[in-house]
N, C-alpha and C positions, 0 to 999 in steps of 0.2 A: 348697571352693566349687565348685558345679556350673557347667557352661557353658550357653550358650544352646541347645545341642543337647538339653539335658534337657527343654526345652519340647515336643520332638517326641514324647516318650513320655507319652501321655495315654490312660489306660485307665480310664474311669469305672466299669467293671464288674469291676475287678480286686479290689475289696474294700479293707479298711482298709490292707492292706500296699501297695496299688498307687496310692493317691491319698489326699488329705486326706479324713477321714470325711464332710465336708460334701458331697463329690462322689460318694459311693457310689451314690446313686440318680439321678445326673444322666443325661441322654440319652446313649446310646452311638453316635449317628449320626455319620457323617463330617462332616455340615454343622455339628453342634454342636461337635465337636472342633476344627474349623477356627476357629470363632468363639471358642472358649475360648482356643485357642493364640494367635490374633491379639490378643485383649485382654491376655493375659498378657505377650506381647512388648511391646505398647505401654506397659503399666504399668511393666514393668522398664526399658525404654528411658527413660521419663520420669524414673524414680527415679535412674537412673545419669547422665543428661544434666544434671540439676539438683542432683546431689550431695546427695540427700535423706537417705540412710541412713548411719549409722555403727554398726558392730557394738556390741551391748550396750545401745543406746538403747531407750526405751520410747515407744510411740506410742499416743495416745488416738484411736480411730477413731470419728467421729461416725456414729451409726446412727439415722436419722430414721424408718425404716420404708418409705422410698421405694425404687424400683428402683435408683437410683444408689448409695445408701449400702450397700444389700444387696450389689450387685455389687462395689463397692470392697472391702468386708470379705472377701467370698469370694475375690477375686483375690489380696489380700494374704496371706490364710491359705494359699492354694495356693502362692504364691511362697515363703512361709516354710517350708512342708512340704517343698518341693523343695530347700531349702538356699540359695535365691537372695535371701533377705531375712533378715538376721541381727539383727532387732529383736524386742522383745516387743510384742504387740498387745493392747490392752484396748478392747473395744467399749463405747461409752457411748450410751445413749438418754436424751434429756432429755424427760421427760413434762411437757408444758407446761400440763396441766390443762384441755385442751379438753373440752367436754361430749361425752359419748358415746365418748371415745377408748378403744379396747380395750386397756387397760393390761396385760393378761395376755399378749398375743400375742408381743411381742418377748422378754420374759424367758423365756417358755416355749420359744421357738424357740432362743434362745441356750443355755439349759441343756440342751435336748435334744441339741444339737450340740456340747456340751462346749466352748463358747467363753467365754473369760474376759470378764466384762462388769460394768458398773455401771449401774444405773438411777437416774437423778437426777430427783426430782420437785420441780418449781418451777412455781407457777401464774403463768406469764407471760401466759397467755391473758387473765386478768382485767385485768392491767396494760394490755395492748394495747387491749382493747375499751373500757376506761374512759377512756383518754387520747385515742382517735381515734374519730371518727364512723363509722357503718357505711359511708358512701360513700367513706371514705378507703382508701388502699392500706396494708395492715398490714405488708407484707413488710419494709420497712426497719427499723421499730422492733422487730418480732418477731425479725429477724435479729440486731440488736445485743444484745438481751436474751439470746437463745439463745447467742450467741458468748461473752458475758461469763461465763455460767455454765459453759460448756465450758472456757474458759480456767481458771477456778477449779478445776474438777475435774481438769484436766490437772496443775495444780500440786500438788494434794492427792495425786495418784496417782504423782508423781515422773516425769511424762512430759516429754519434750523437745519434742514436736510434737503439734499437733491436725491430724488428717488428715480431709479433707473430700471428698465425692463429686462435685464439680463436673466436668463433662465438656466436650468440645469445643464443643458448642452453647452452654453456659453462658458460656464464655469469649468466643465470637464475639458473642453477644447483649450482653454487658457492654461489649465494645469499641464496638459501634454505639450503645448507649445513651449512652456517654461522648462519642462523636463527634457525635451528633445533639442531645443534650440537655445535655451537660456542657462542650462546647467544649474537649475534650482528647483526646489519644491515650493511652488507658489501658485495661487490662482486668484480669482475674484472673490474677496470675502463678502458675506452678506451685509456687513456693516464696517465702515472705516471712517477715519477722520481725514479730511483733505490736508494737503501739505501746509496750508496756511493755518490750520488748526481751528478754523471757525465754522466749519460745516461738516455734517455727516453726509456720507454717501451710502444709500441704502438700496438693497436688492431683494425685495420681498418675494420675487419669483425664483429664488435660488434653488429650491427643491422641485420646481414645477417643470414638467416635460414639455419640450418644444412641440411635440405632436399634439399634446392636449391643447396648447395655445393656438395651434393651427385650427383645430376643430372648433374651439371656442370662438375664434375670430370669424370663421365661416358661419356659425350659428347666429352670431350677433350681427353679421353683415356689416362689419366695419368698413369704411371707405379707405382701403389700404392704398398707400402711396409707395411704390417701389423706390429704392435708392439707386439712381442711375449714375451716381458719381463713382462708387467703388463696386457696386453690385455686378457690373458688367466685366470687371477685370478677372481674368482667368489665372489659375496657378497660385492663388493665395495660400499661404501655409495653413491658415485656419481651415480652408476648404479641405486640405489633406487630412487634418485632424478630424473634421466632421465625417469624412468618408471612412476613416479608420474606425471611429466609434460606431458608426452605422454597421460596419462589417462585423465588429465584435458583438454588437447587440443581436444581429441576425443569426450569428453562429451560436451565441449563448444568451438567450433572452433573459433580461433582468440584470445584466451586468452594469448598465448605467446607474441603476438604483444602488447597486452594491458599491460602485465607485464613489458616488456622491456621499454615501454613508461613511466610506473610508476617510474622506477628507474631514469628517467630524469625529474621527476616532484615531487620533495620532498618538503614537508611542515614541517619544523622543529617544528613549533608551534603546530602541531597536533601529535607530537610524545612525548616521555617521557624523552628526554635527556636534562638536564639543561645546559650542556656544549654547546649545539647548539642553545638553545633559553632561554632567560633570563625571566623565569617565575616569579621570584621575582620582576621584574620591572613592571609587569602588574598592571594597576590601573583602577579604575572605573571612569566613567564619571559622573559628578554631574547630579542628576535626572532632574534638571531644564533644562539642556542642552539637555538631551536625549529626554525629553517629549516636549521641546519647551516652558516650563513654565518659570515663573519668578524666 
């Protein structure tokens, strides 16, 4: 097993022997190398902190065609190439039957880079558009249908986990959605067990910034495919949370990092939920003991 010091040796121009083949044509600039090293460190720390990986397991990595899932797959492949991730990786794209979807782009890119993959074609687009009016938000139903198919594929492929590309901003936005609209303190955990209890759902990008993933995707020249199903809908509550967080970050730089750390530093005794802390069991110390008296 390699050590964290191995992340310092990054030479995208060194050829197949010096990096994962996916990175052969990556930028060789100091700035990009620092970005890549930071993302690798964050992903590895998240995997280790939340005990995500066991040697010999197989992971199904969801590849939507967006910057986040491309970045996730590339970083996991890089860690695996370095000997820092001892699991098998299978990329999976769910072709949802959207009109005009360029179905050839992802399989061509995956094959060209010799990445193990499976393309699953299921027309969830028609299901969503038939059940919901055009004025409705498609995201929730679309996500449930997509997740169900990915769970099925993971089982068929003998995978123990479905790995998703949700990043720091996704987690913060979900937290505030639940706070403002759901009346609960909850977000996307880096690791959970699905409702059926037979698969893990993992989010190794939980501490990684969206802006870093944007720059990473640009440097790697991933063939990004935009989501035309819900991406064109205005007024989504999540967009409002994204704008709010961007405004907070602009006014007080560094707040996003502080907030994501806060989600890992919970004090139940300083909240209001008696299911998490036994307020009834609190007792007072005798004054003599407090004051040191008789």
